PDB file of N, CA, C and O in Angstrom:
ATOM      1  N   UNK A   1       3.005 108.395  32.456  1.00  0.00           N
ATOM      2  CA  UNK A   1       2.487 107.031  34.081  1.00  0.00           C
ATOM      3  C   UNK A   1       1.076 106.558  33.946  1.00  0.00           C
ATOM      4  O   UNK A   1       0.065 107.176  33.613  1.00  0.00           O
ATOM      5  N   UNK A   2       1.255 105.319  34.282  1.00  0.00           N
ATOM      6  CA  UNK A   2      -0.116 104.382  34.706  1.00  0.00           C
ATOM      7  C   UNK A   2      -0.757 104.775  35.723  1.00  0.00           C
ATOM      8  O   UNK A   2       0.040 104.869  36.657  1.00  0.00           O
ATOM      9  N   UNK A   3      -1.935 105.094  36.072  1.00  0.00           N
ATOM     10  CA  UNK A   3      -2.530 105.532  37.501  1.00  0.00           C
ATOM     11  C   UNK A   3      -3.617 104.068  37.720  1.00  0.00           C
ATOM     12  O   UNK A   3      -4.280 103.338  36.984  1.00  0.00           O
ATOM     13  N   UNK A   4      -3.336 104.177  39.104  1.00  0.00           N
ATOM     14  CA  UNK A   4      -4.631 103.143  39.479  1.00  0.00           C
ATOM     15  C   UNK A   4      -5.052 103.148  40.862  1.00  0.00           C
ATOM     16  O   UNK A   4      -4.277 103.119  41.818  1.00  0.00           O
ATOM     17  N   UNK A   5      -6.325 103.186  40.929  1.00  0.00           N
ATOM     18  CA  UNK A   5      -6.914 104.149  42.232  1.00  0.00           C
ATOM     19  C   UNK A   5      -7.177 102.838  43.036  1.00  0.00           C
ATOM     20  O   UNK A   5      -7.720 101.775  42.732  1.00  0.00           O
ATOM     21  N   UNK A   6      -6.455 103.416  44.443  1.00  0.00           N
ATOM     22  CA  UNK A   6      -6.341 102.699  45.438  1.00  0.00           C
ATOM     23  C   UNK A   6      -7.158 103.668  46.228  1.00  0.00           C
ATOM     24  O   UNK A   6      -7.055 104.892  46.144  1.00  0.00           O
ATOM     25  N   UNK A   7      -8.167 102.862  47.181  1.00  0.00           N
ATOM     26  CA  UNK A   7      -8.801 103.311  47.912  1.00  0.00           C
ATOM     27  C   UNK A   7      -8.304 102.991  49.598  1.00  0.00           C
ATOM     28  O   UNK A   7      -8.438 101.922  50.193  1.00  0.00           O
ATOM     29  N   UNK A   8      -7.706 104.257  50.122  1.00  0.00           N
ATOM     30  CA  UNK A   8      -6.668 104.017  51.452  1.00  0.00           C
ATOM     31  C   UNK A   8      -7.990 103.718  52.445  1.00  0.00           C
ATOM     32  O   UNK A   8      -7.989 102.817  53.283  1.00  0.00           O
ATOM     33  N   UNK A   9      -9.079 104.597  52.214  1.00  0.00           N
ATOM     34  CA  UNK A   9     -10.140 104.475  53.502  1.00  0.00           C
ATOM     35  C   UNK A   9     -10.967 103.093  53.731  1.00  0.00           C
ATOM     36  O   UNK A   9     -11.693 102.741  54.662  1.00  0.00           O
ATOM     37  N   UNK A  10     -10.517 102.341  52.333  1.00  0.00           N
ATOM     38  CA  UNK A  10     -11.499 101.174  52.470  1.00  0.00           C
ATOM     39  C   UNK A  10     -10.725  99.969  52.862  1.00  0.00           C
ATOM     40  O   UNK A  10     -11.140  98.924  53.364  1.00  0.00           O
ATOM     41  N   UNK A  11      -9.221 100.402  52.455  1.00  0.00           N
ATOM     42  CA  UNK A  11      -8.322  99.830  52.799  1.00  0.00           C
ATOM     43  C   UNK A  11      -7.947  99.686  54.110  1.00  0.00           C
ATOM     44  O   UNK A  11      -7.291  98.721  54.503  1.00  0.00           O
ATOM     45  N   UNK A  12      -8.373 100.711  54.910  1.00  0.00           N
ATOM     46  CA  UNK A  12      -7.958 100.895  56.353  1.00  0.00           C
ATOM     47  C   UNK A  12      -8.986 100.168  57.095  1.00  0.00           C
ATOM     48  O   UNK A  12      -8.709  99.408  58.023  1.00  0.00           O
ATOM     49  N   UNK A  13     -10.424 100.448  56.599  1.00  0.00           N
ATOM     50  CA  UNK A  13     -11.565  99.598  57.336  1.00  0.00           C
ATOM     51  C   UNK A  13     -11.380  98.288  57.392  1.00  0.00           C
ATOM     52  O   UNK A  13     -11.563  97.681  58.446  1.00  0.00           O
ATOM     53  N   UNK A  14     -10.941  97.595  56.113  1.00  0.00           N
ATOM     54  CA  UNK A  14     -10.586  95.990  56.178  1.00  0.00           C
ATOM     55  C   UNK A  14      -8.967  95.870  57.285  1.00  0.00           C
ATOM     56  O   UNK A  14      -8.878  94.791  57.870  1.00  0.00           O
ATOM     57  N   UNK A  15      -8.476  96.295  57.394  1.00  0.00           N
ATOM     58  CA  UNK A  15      -7.540  96.107  57.745  1.00  0.00           C
ATOM     59  C   UNK A  15      -7.659  96.314  59.732  1.00  0.00           C
ATOM     60  O   UNK A  15      -7.070  95.785  60.675  1.00  0.00           O
ATOM     61  N   UNK A  16      -8.707  97.327  59.606  1.00  0.00           N
ATOM     62  CA  UNK A  16      -9.321  97.401  60.986  1.00  0.00           C
ATOM     63  C   UNK A  16     -10.102  96.232  61.605  1.00  0.00           C
ATOM     64  O   UNK A  16      -9.862  95.613  62.642  1.00  0.00           O
ATOM     65  N   UNK A  17     -11.218  96.063  60.603  1.00  0.00           N
ATOM     66  CA  UNK A  17     -11.750  94.702  60.797  1.00  0.00           C
ATOM     67  C   UNK A  17     -11.241  93.365  61.150  1.00  0.00           C
ATOM     68  O   UNK A  17     -11.840  92.518  61.813  1.00  0.00           O
ATOM     69  N   UNK A  18     -10.105  93.276  60.649  1.00  0.00           N
ATOM     70  CA  UNK A  18      -8.931  92.576  60.859  1.00  0.00           C
ATOM     71  C   UNK A  18      -7.795  92.612  62.121  1.00  0.00           C
ATOM     72  O   UNK A  18      -6.657  92.152  62.220  1.00  0.00           O
ATOM     73  N   UNK A  19      -8.559  93.288  62.920  1.00  0.00           N
ATOM     74  CA  UNK A  19      -8.522  93.692  64.099  1.00  0.00           C
ATOM     75  C   UNK A  19      -6.519  94.108  64.315  1.00  0.00           C
ATOM     76  O   UNK A  19      -5.739  93.727  65.188  1.00  0.00           O
ATOM     77  N   UNK A  20      -6.311  94.939  63.194  1.00  0.00           N
ATOM     78  CA  UNK A  20      -5.350  96.007  63.441  1.00  0.00           C
ATOM     79  C   UNK A  20      -5.680  97.021  63.930  1.00  0.00           C
ATOM     80  O   UNK A  20      -6.892  97.231  63.972  1.00  0.00           O
ATOM     81  N   UNK A  21      -4.722  98.078  64.507  1.00  0.00           N
ATOM     82  CA  UNK A  21      -5.331  99.170  65.324  1.00  0.00           C
ATOM     83  C   UNK A  21      -4.943 100.349  64.303  1.00  0.00           C
ATOM     84  O   UNK A  21      -3.916 100.231  63.634  1.00  0.00           O
ATOM     85  N   UNK A  22      -5.807 101.550  64.174  1.00  0.00           N
ATOM     86  CA  UNK A  22      -5.853 102.724  63.715  1.00  0.00           C
ATOM     87  C   UNK A  22      -4.437 103.157  62.912  1.00  0.00           C
ATOM     88  O   UNK A  22      -4.211 103.533  61.762  1.00  0.00           O
ATOM     89  N   UNK A  23      -3.699 102.944  63.955  1.00  0.00           N
ATOM     90  CA  UNK A  23      -1.920 103.547  64.032  1.00  0.00           C
ATOM     91  C   UNK A  23      -1.660 102.424  62.547  1.00  0.00           C
ATOM     92  O   UNK A  23      -1.232 102.827  61.465  1.00  0.00           O
ATOM     93  N   UNK A  24      -2.031 101.026  62.851  1.00  0.00           N
ATOM     94  CA  UNK A  24      -1.238 100.202  62.160  1.00  0.00           C
ATOM     95  C   UNK A  24      -1.693  99.930  60.746  1.00  0.00           C
ATOM     96  O   UNK A  24      -0.949  99.476  59.877  1.00  0.00           O
ATOM     97  N   UNK A  25      -3.252 100.309  60.534  1.00  0.00           N
ATOM     98  CA  UNK A  25      -3.472 100.014  59.558  1.00  0.00           C
ATOM     99  C   UNK A  25      -3.360 101.591  58.167  1.00  0.00           C
ATOM    100  O   UNK A  25      -3.572 101.455  56.962  1.00  0.00           O
ATOM    101  N   UNK A  26      -3.011 102.801  58.815  1.00  0.00           N
ATOM    102  CA  UNK A  26      -2.900 103.863  58.293  1.00  0.00           C
ATOM    103  C   UNK A  26      -1.682 103.291  57.935  1.00  0.00           C
ATOM    104  O   UNK A  26      -1.601 103.204  56.709  1.00  0.00           O
ATOM    105  N   UNK A  27      -0.586 102.817  58.591  1.00  0.00           N
ATOM    106  CA  UNK A  27       0.416 102.902  58.053  1.00  0.00           C
ATOM    107  C   UNK A  27       0.752 101.713  56.972  1.00  0.00           C
ATOM    108  O   UNK A  27       1.462 101.872  55.980  1.00  0.00           O
ATOM    109  N   UNK A  28       0.095 100.471  57.359  1.00  0.00           N
ATOM    110  CA  UNK A  28       0.231  99.961  56.199  1.00  0.00           C
ATOM    111  C   UNK A  28      -0.569 100.592  54.632  1.00  0.00           C
ATOM    112  O   UNK A  28       0.034 100.502  53.562  1.00  0.00           O
ATOM    113  N   UNK A  29      -1.453 100.984  54.691  1.00  0.00           N
ATOM    114  CA  UNK A  29      -1.829 101.474  53.563  1.00  0.00           C
ATOM    115  C   UNK A  29      -1.133 102.586  53.086  1.00  0.00           C
ATOM    116  O   UNK A  29      -1.340 102.860  51.903  1.00  0.00           O
ATOM    117  N   UNK A  30      -0.089 103.545  53.927  1.00  0.00           N
ATOM    118  CA  UNK A  30       0.600 104.197  53.206  1.00  0.00           C
ATOM    119  C   UNK A  30       1.658 103.705  52.538  1.00  0.00           C
ATOM    120  O   UNK A  30       2.161 104.300  51.585  1.00  0.00           O
ATOM    121  N   UNK A  31       2.185 102.295  53.101  1.00  0.00           N
ATOM    122  CA  UNK A  31       3.111 101.624  52.657  1.00  0.00           C
ATOM    123  C   UNK A  31       2.856 100.953  51.418  1.00  0.00           C
ATOM    124  O   UNK A  31       3.630 100.754  50.481  1.00  0.00           O
ATOM    125  N   UNK A  32       1.392 100.566  51.584  1.00  0.00           N
ATOM    126  CA  UNK A  32       1.177  99.881  50.297  1.00  0.00           C
ATOM    127  C   UNK A  32       0.763 100.597  48.898  1.00  0.00           C
ATOM    128  O   UNK A  32       0.746  99.976  47.835  1.00  0.00           O
ATOM    129  N   UNK A  33       0.443 101.918  49.013  1.00  0.00           N
ATOM    130  CA  UNK A  33       0.125 102.828  48.092  1.00  0.00           C
ATOM    131  C   UNK A  33       1.409 103.365  47.737  1.00  0.00           C
ATOM    132  O   UNK A  33       1.408 103.749  46.568  1.00  0.00           O
ATOM    133  N   UNK A  34       2.533 103.534  48.346  1.00  0.00           N
ATOM    134  CA  UNK A  34       3.993 104.176  47.955  1.00  0.00           C
ATOM    135  C   UNK A  34       4.313 102.408  47.232  1.00  0.00           C
ATOM    136  O   UNK A  34       5.080 102.451  46.270  1.00  0.00           O
ATOM    137  N   UNK A  35       3.929 101.309  47.518  1.00  0.00           N
ATOM    138  CA  UNK A  35       4.933 100.286  47.179  1.00  0.00           C
ATOM    139  C   UNK A  35       3.798 100.129  45.466  1.00  0.00           C
ATOM    140  O   UNK A  35       4.371  99.678  44.475  1.00  0.00           O
ATOM    141  N   UNK A  36       2.755 100.410  45.385  1.00  0.00           N
ATOM    142  CA  UNK A  36       1.794 100.298  44.164  1.00  0.00           C
ATOM    143  C   UNK A  36       2.713 101.621  43.137  1.00  0.00           C
ATOM    144  O   UNK A  36       3.197 101.450  42.019  1.00  0.00           O
ATOM    145  N   UNK A  37       2.720 102.588  43.764  1.00  0.00           N
ATOM    146  CA  UNK A  37       3.070 103.974  42.828  1.00  0.00           C
ATOM    147  C   UNK A  37       4.703 103.526  42.504  1.00  0.00           C
ATOM    148  O   UNK A  37       5.172 103.973  41.457  1.00  0.00           O
ATOM    149  N   UNK A  38       5.342 102.896  43.129  1.00  0.00           N
ATOM    150  CA  UNK A  38       6.751 102.381  43.132  1.00  0.00           C
ATOM    151  C   UNK A  38       6.943 101.520  41.890  1.00  0.00           C
ATOM    152  O   UNK A  38       7.745 101.746  40.984  1.00  0.00           O
ATOM    153  N   UNK A  39       6.022 100.417  41.985  1.00  0.00           N
ATOM    154  CA  UNK A  39       5.975  99.650  40.784  1.00  0.00           C
ATOM    155  C   UNK A  39       5.335  99.767  39.388  1.00  0.00           C
ATOM    156  O   UNK A  39       5.768  99.076  38.465  1.00  0.00           O
ATOM    157  N   UNK A  40       4.101 100.805  39.179  1.00  0.00           N
ATOM    158  CA  UNK A  40       4.144 101.259  38.442  1.00  0.00           C
ATOM    159  C   UNK A  40       5.093 102.433  37.572  1.00  0.00           C
ATOM    160  O   UNK A  40       5.319 102.492  36.363  1.00  0.00           O
ATOM    161  N   UNK A  41       5.436 103.113  38.420  1.00  0.00           N
ATOM    162  CA  UNK A  41       6.472 103.810  37.856  1.00  0.00           C
ATOM    163  C   UNK A  41       7.671 103.294  37.047  1.00  0.00           C
ATOM    164  O   UNK A  41       8.231 103.719  36.036  1.00  0.00           O
ATOM    165  N   UNK A  42       7.898 102.091  37.942  1.00  0.00           N
ATOM    166  CA  UNK A  42       8.993 101.182  37.331  1.00  0.00           C
ATOM    167  C   UNK A  42       8.616 100.149  36.489  1.00  0.00           C
ATOM    168  O   UNK A  42       9.616  99.817  35.854  1.00  0.00           O
ATOM    169  N   UNK A  43       7.721  99.525  36.198  1.00  0.00           N
ATOM    170  CA  UNK A  43       7.843  98.659  35.184  1.00  0.00           C
ATOM    171  C   UNK A  43       6.405  98.731  33.922  1.00  0.00           C
ATOM    172  O   UNK A  43       6.159  97.918  33.031  1.00  0.00           O
ATOM    173  N   UNK A  44       5.874  99.641  34.177  1.00  0.00           N
ATOM    174  CA  UNK A  44       4.518  99.886  33.500  1.00  0.00           C
ATOM    175  C   UNK A  44       4.384 100.729  32.141  1.00  0.00           C
ATOM    176  O   UNK A  44       4.026 101.867  32.444  1.00  0.00           O
ATOM    177  N   UNK A  45       4.503 100.622  31.083  1.00  0.00           N
ATOM    178  CA  UNK A  45       4.462 101.713  29.994  1.00  0.00           C
ATOM    179  C   UNK A  45       2.638 101.824  29.752  1.00  0.00           C
ATOM    180  O   UNK A  45       1.858 100.888  29.928  1.00  0.00           O
ATOM    181  N   UNK A  46       2.300 103.119  29.345  1.00  0.00           N
ATOM    182  CA  UNK A  46       0.922 103.587  29.177  1.00  0.00           C
ATOM    183  C   UNK A  46       1.050 103.383  27.490  1.00  0.00           C
ATOM    184  O   UNK A  46       1.975 103.549  26.694  1.00  0.00           O
ATOM    185  N   UNK A  47      -0.428 102.915  27.358  1.00  0.00           N
ATOM    186  CA  UNK A  47      -0.713 103.108  25.893  1.00  0.00           C
ATOM    187  C   UNK A  47       0.091 104.697  25.161  1.00  0.00           C
ATOM    188  O   UNK A  47       0.724 104.671  24.106  1.00  0.00           O
ATOM    189  N   UNK A  48      -0.052 105.530  25.709  1.00  0.00           N
ATOM    190  CA  UNK A  48       0.849 106.487  25.106  1.00  0.00           C
ATOM    191  C   UNK A  48       2.239 106.034  25.028  1.00  0.00           C
ATOM    192  O   UNK A  48       2.742 105.914  23.911  1.00  0.00           O
ATOM    193  N   UNK A  49       2.895 105.778  26.039  1.00  0.00           N
ATOM    194  CA  UNK A  49       4.152 105.367  26.037  1.00  0.00           C
ATOM    195  C   UNK A  49       4.466 104.457  24.896  1.00  0.00           C
ATOM    196  O   UNK A  49       5.493 104.614  24.235  1.00  0.00           O
ATOM    197  N   UNK A  50       3.541 103.438  24.632  1.00  0.00           N
ATOM    198  CA  UNK A  50       3.557 102.636  23.334  1.00  0.00           C
ATOM    199  C   UNK A  50       3.551 103.608  21.960  1.00  0.00           C
ATOM    200  O   UNK A  50       4.455 103.761  21.138  1.00  0.00           O
ATOM    201  N   UNK A  51       2.516 104.072  21.993  1.00  0.00           N
ATOM    202  CA  UNK A  51       2.515 104.767  20.700  1.00  0.00           C
ATOM    203  C   UNK A  51       3.409 105.675  20.370  1.00  0.00           C
ATOM    204  O   UNK A  51       3.487 105.885  19.160  1.00  0.00           O
ATOM    205  N   UNK A  52       4.398 106.532  21.334  1.00  0.00           N
ATOM    206  CA  UNK A  52       5.327 107.428  20.780  1.00  0.00           C
ATOM    207  C   UNK A  52       6.563 106.415  20.693  1.00  0.00           C
ATOM    208  O   UNK A  52       7.457 106.596  19.865  1.00  0.00           O
ATOM    209  N   UNK A  53       6.567 105.647  21.333  1.00  0.00           N
ATOM    210  CA  UNK A  53       7.446 104.603  21.173  1.00  0.00           C
ATOM    211  C   UNK A  53       7.687 104.090  19.342  1.00  0.00           C
ATOM    212  O   UNK A  53       8.743 103.970  18.721  1.00  0.00           O
ATOM    213  N   UNK A  54       6.708 103.945  19.023  1.00  0.00           N
ATOM    214  CA  UNK A  54       5.774 103.096  17.532  1.00  0.00           C
ATOM    215  C   UNK A  54       6.448 104.616  16.993  1.00  0.00           C
ATOM    216  O   UNK A  54       7.638 104.471  16.715  1.00  0.00           O
ATOM    217  N   UNK A  55       6.135 105.500  16.866  1.00  0.00           N
ATOM    218  CA  UNK A  55       6.228 107.091  16.273  1.00  0.00           C
ATOM    219  C   UNK A  55       7.993 107.135  16.445  1.00  0.00           C
ATOM    220  O   UNK A  55       8.612 107.673  15.527  1.00  0.00           O
ATOM    221  N   UNK A  56       8.579 106.708  17.328  1.00  0.00           N
ATOM    222  CA  UNK A  56       9.552 106.958  17.233  1.00  0.00           C
ATOM    223  C   UNK A  56      10.569 105.967  16.330  1.00  0.00           C
ATOM    224  O   UNK A  56      11.630 106.247  15.773  1.00  0.00           O
ATOM    225  N   UNK A  57       9.781 104.620  16.409  1.00  0.00           N
ATOM    226  CA  UNK A  57      10.812 103.780  15.407  1.00  0.00           C
ATOM    227  C   UNK A  57      10.389 104.290  13.473  1.00  0.00           C
ATOM    228  O   UNK A  57      11.048 104.494  12.454  1.00  0.00           O
ATOM    229  N   UNK A  58       9.101 104.298  13.819  1.00  0.00           N
ATOM    230  CA  UNK A  58       8.988 104.569  12.477  1.00  0.00           C
ATOM    231  C   UNK A  58       9.900 105.973  11.768  1.00  0.00           C
ATOM    232  O   UNK A  58      10.310 105.960  10.607  1.00  0.00           O
ATOM    233  N   UNK A  59      10.061 106.902  12.533  1.00  0.00           N
ATOM    234  CA  UNK A  59      10.764 107.855  12.254  1.00  0.00           C
ATOM    235  C   UNK A  59      12.180 107.627  11.974  1.00  0.00           C
ATOM    236  O   UNK A  59      12.793 108.389  11.227  1.00  0.00           O
ATOM    237  N   UNK A  60      12.961 106.202  12.763  1.00  0.00           N
ATOM    238  CA  UNK A  60      14.120 106.017  12.521  1.00  0.00           C
ATOM    239  C   UNK A  60      14.019 105.107  10.984  1.00  0.00           C
ATOM    240  O   UNK A  60      14.721 105.377  10.009  1.00  0.00           O
ATOM    241  N   UNK A  61      13.482 104.524  11.006  1.00  0.00           N
ATOM    242  CA  UNK A  61      12.916 103.520   9.840  1.00  0.00           C
ATOM    243  C   UNK A  61      12.988 104.358   8.460  1.00  0.00           C
ATOM    244  O   UNK A  61      13.583 104.044   7.429  1.00  0.00           O
ATOM    245  N   UNK A  62      12.212 105.522   8.728  1.00  0.00           N
ATOM    246  CA  UNK A  62      12.293 106.428   7.644  1.00  0.00           C
ATOM    247  C   UNK A  62      13.879 106.659   7.290  1.00  0.00           C
ATOM    248  O   UNK A  62      14.260 106.453   6.137  1.00  0.00           O
ATOM    249  N   UNK A  63      14.659 107.028   8.153  1.00  0.00           N
ATOM    250  CA  UNK A  63      15.985 107.282   8.398  1.00  0.00           C
ATOM    251  C   UNK A  63      16.832 106.482   7.698  1.00  0.00           C
ATOM    252  O   UNK A  63      17.565 106.737   6.742  1.00  0.00           O
ATOM    253  N   UNK A  64      16.596 105.302   8.411  1.00  0.00           N
ATOM    254  CA  UNK A  64      17.654 104.089   7.396  1.00  0.00           C
ATOM    255  C   UNK A  64      17.085 104.157   6.302  1.00  0.00           C
ATOM    256  O   UNK A  64      17.950 103.663   5.578  1.00  0.00           O
ATOM    257  N   UNK A  65      15.872 104.528   5.354  1.00  0.00           N
ATOM    258  CA  UNK A  65      15.842 103.896   3.917  1.00  0.00           C
ATOM    259  C   UNK A  65      16.472 105.104   3.706  1.00  0.00           C
ATOM    260  O   UNK A  65      17.700 105.022   3.676  1.00  0.00           O
ATOM    261  N   UNK A  66      15.882 106.468   3.515  1.00  0.00           N
ATOM    262  CA  UNK A  66      16.577 107.305   3.257  1.00  0.00           C
ATOM    263  C   UNK A  66      18.736 106.904   3.155  1.00  0.00           C
ATOM    264  O   UNK A  66      19.553 107.087   2.253  1.00  0.00           O
ATOM    265  N   UNK A  67      18.838 106.420   4.347  1.00  0.00           N
ATOM    266  CA  UNK A  67      20.308 106.378   4.388  1.00  0.00           C
ATOM    267  C   UNK A  67      20.911 105.358   3.117  1.00  0.00           C
ATOM    268  O   UNK A  67      21.956 105.389   2.467  1.00  0.00           O
ATOM    269  N   UNK A  68      19.708 104.440   3.105  1.00  0.00           N
ATOM    270  CA  UNK A  68      20.219 103.026   2.612  1.00  0.00           C
ATOM    271  C   UNK A  68      19.913 103.610   0.734  1.00  0.00           C
ATOM    272  O   UNK A  68      20.379 102.871  -0.133  1.00  0.00           O
ATOM    273  N   UNK A  69      19.515 104.280   0.498  1.00  0.00           N
ATOM    274  CA  UNK A  69      18.975 104.741  -0.781  1.00  0.00           C
ATOM    275  C   UNK A  69      20.626 105.705  -1.306  1.00  0.00           C
ATOM    276  O   UNK A  69      21.270 105.641  -2.353  1.00  0.00           O
ATOM    277  N   UNK A  70      20.847 106.538  -0.027  1.00  0.00           N
ATOM    278  CA  UNK A  70      21.574 107.536  -0.479  1.00  0.00           C
ATOM    279  C   UNK A  70      23.159 106.574  -0.520  1.00  0.00           C
ATOM    280  O   UNK A  70      23.902 106.820  -1.470  1.00  0.00           O
ATOM    281  N   UNK A  71      23.532 105.706   0.330  1.00  0.00           N
ATOM    282  CA  UNK A  71      24.545 105.073   0.158  1.00  0.00           C
ATOM    283  C   UNK A  71      24.567 104.270  -1.041  1.00  0.00           C
ATOM    284  O   UNK A  71      25.542 104.162  -1.785  1.00  0.00           O
ATOM    285  N   UNK A  72      23.005 103.493  -1.251  1.00  0.00           N
ATOM    286  CA  UNK A  72      23.814 103.119  -3.195  1.00  0.00           C
ATOM    287  C   UNK A  72      23.554 103.810  -4.176  1.00  0.00           C
ATOM    288  O   UNK A  72      24.057 103.426  -5.232  1.00  0.00           O
ATOM    289  N   UNK A  73      22.732 105.005  -4.209  1.00  0.00           N
ATOM    290  CA  UNK A  73      23.524 106.199  -4.978  1.00  0.00           C
ATOM    291  C   UNK A  73      25.046 106.381  -4.985  1.00  0.00           C
ATOM    292  O   UNK A  73      25.811 106.453  -5.946  1.00  0.00           O
ATOM    293  N   UNK A  74      25.235 106.425  -3.959  1.00  0.00           N
ATOM    294  CA  UNK A  74      27.383 106.887  -3.453  1.00  0.00           C
ATOM    295  C   UNK A  74      27.806 106.186  -4.304  1.00  0.00           C
ATOM    296  O   UNK A  74      28.247 106.674  -5.345  1.00  0.00           O
ATOM    297  N   UNK A  75      27.778 104.694  -4.051  1.00  0.00           N
ATOM    298  CA  UNK A  75      28.303 103.510  -4.332  1.00  0.00           C
ATOM    299  C   UNK A  75      28.241 103.329  -5.890  1.00  0.00           C
ATOM    300  O   UNK A  75      29.243 103.317  -6.606  1.00  0.00           O
ATOM    301  N   UNK A  76      26.643 103.155  -6.440  1.00  0.00           N
ATOM    302  CA  UNK A  76      26.630 103.591  -7.989  1.00  0.00           C
ATOM    303  C   UNK A  76      27.662 104.822  -8.628  1.00  0.00           C
ATOM    304  O   UNK A  76      28.290 104.781  -9.686  1.00  0.00           O
ATOM    305  N   UNK A  77      27.625 105.641  -7.872  1.00  0.00           N
ATOM    306  CA  UNK A  77      28.441 106.721  -8.980  1.00  0.00           C
ATOM    307  C   UNK A  77      29.994 106.315  -8.236  1.00  0.00           C
ATOM    308  O   UNK A  77      30.917 106.547  -9.017  1.00  0.00           O
ATOM    309  N   UNK A  78      30.237 106.016  -7.512  1.00  0.00           N
ATOM    310  CA  UNK A  78      31.630 105.438  -7.305  1.00  0.00           C
ATOM    311  C   UNK A  78      31.762 104.336  -8.403  1.00  0.00           C
ATOM    312  O   UNK A  78      32.894 104.368  -8.884  1.00  0.00           O
ATOM    313  N   UNK A  79      30.865 103.244  -9.026  1.00  0.00           N
ATOM    314  CA  UNK A  79      31.556 102.219  -9.382  1.00  0.00           C
ATOM    315  C   UNK A  79      31.081 102.882 -11.022  1.00  0.00           C
ATOM    316  O   UNK A  79      31.564 102.442 -12.065  1.00  0.00           O
ATOM    317  N   UNK A  80      30.313 103.724 -10.978  1.00  0.00           N
ATOM    318  CA  UNK A  80      30.224 104.312 -12.436  1.00  0.00           C
ATOM    319  C   UNK A  80      31.714 105.633 -12.646  1.00  0.00           C
ATOM    320  O   UNK A  80      31.804 106.405 -13.600  1.00  0.00           O
ATOM    321  N   UNK A  81      32.357 105.576 -11.886  1.00  0.00           N
ATOM    322  CA  UNK A  81      33.777 106.364 -11.983  1.00  0.00           C
ATOM    323  C   UNK A  81      34.781 105.514 -11.852  1.00  0.00           C
ATOM    324  O   UNK A  81      35.818 106.081 -12.197  1.00  0.00           O
ATOM    325  N   UNK A  82      35.041 104.005 -11.388  1.00  0.00           N
ATOM    326  CA  UNK A  82      35.775 103.700 -11.384  1.00  0.00           C
ATOM    327  C   UNK A  82      35.308 102.999 -13.044  1.00  0.00           C
ATOM    328  O   UNK A  82      36.314 103.401 -13.629  1.00  0.00           O
ATOM    329  N   UNK A  83      34.799 102.531 -13.743  1.00  0.00           N
ATOM    330  CA  UNK A  83      34.504 102.097 -14.664  1.00  0.00           C
ATOM    331  C   UNK A  83      34.598 102.563 -15.689  1.00  0.00           C
ATOM    332  O   UNK A  83      34.444 101.797 -16.640  1.00  0.00           O
ATOM    333  N   UNK A  84      34.885 103.983 -15.965  1.00  0.00           N
ATOM    334  CA  UNK A  84      35.096 105.015 -16.813  1.00  0.00           C
ATOM    335  C   UNK A  84      36.692 104.577 -16.499  1.00  0.00           C
ATOM    336  O   UNK A  84      36.703 103.541 -17.164  1.00  0.00           O
ATOM    337  N   UNK A  85      37.434 104.628 -16.189  1.00  0.00           N
ATOM    338  CA  UNK A  85      39.034 104.167 -16.071  1.00  0.00           C
ATOM    339  C   UNK A  85      39.593 102.922 -17.000  1.00  0.00           C
ATOM    340  O   UNK A  85      40.703 102.655 -17.459  1.00  0.00           O
ATOM    341  N   UNK A  86      38.213 102.245 -17.063  1.00  0.00           N
ATOM    342  CA  UNK A  86      38.791 101.132 -17.823  1.00  0.00           C
ATOM    343  C   UNK A  86      38.418 101.343 -19.376  1.00  0.00           C
ATOM    344  O   UNK A  86      39.089 101.007 -20.351  1.00  0.00           O
ATOM    345  N   UNK A  87      37.161 101.992 -19.342  1.00  0.00           N
ATOM    346  CA  UNK A  87      36.326 101.897 -20.671  1.00  0.00           C
ATOM    347  C   UNK A  87      36.368 103.329 -21.252  1.00  0.00           C
ATOM    348  O   UNK A  87      35.793 103.583 -22.311  1.00  0.00           O
TER     349      UNK A  87
END
């Protein structure tokens, strides 16, 4: 999960400077912090998340390659058995 620094004290001070009461500024700060956390959890992927996904895709690609070779060999064997009946 991505993390972002959010200086609640500075945010509260700015709101108080804009004539918010202490109580209003603290409530706004909590709401803002919660909104940022939810946004980050819901939508952003970290470099680690992307790396893990790439590794999983590489593994899946290797499995698909292996299955392709296996299917090719099975088809070749089936064709060879089929051809034996006529030759």
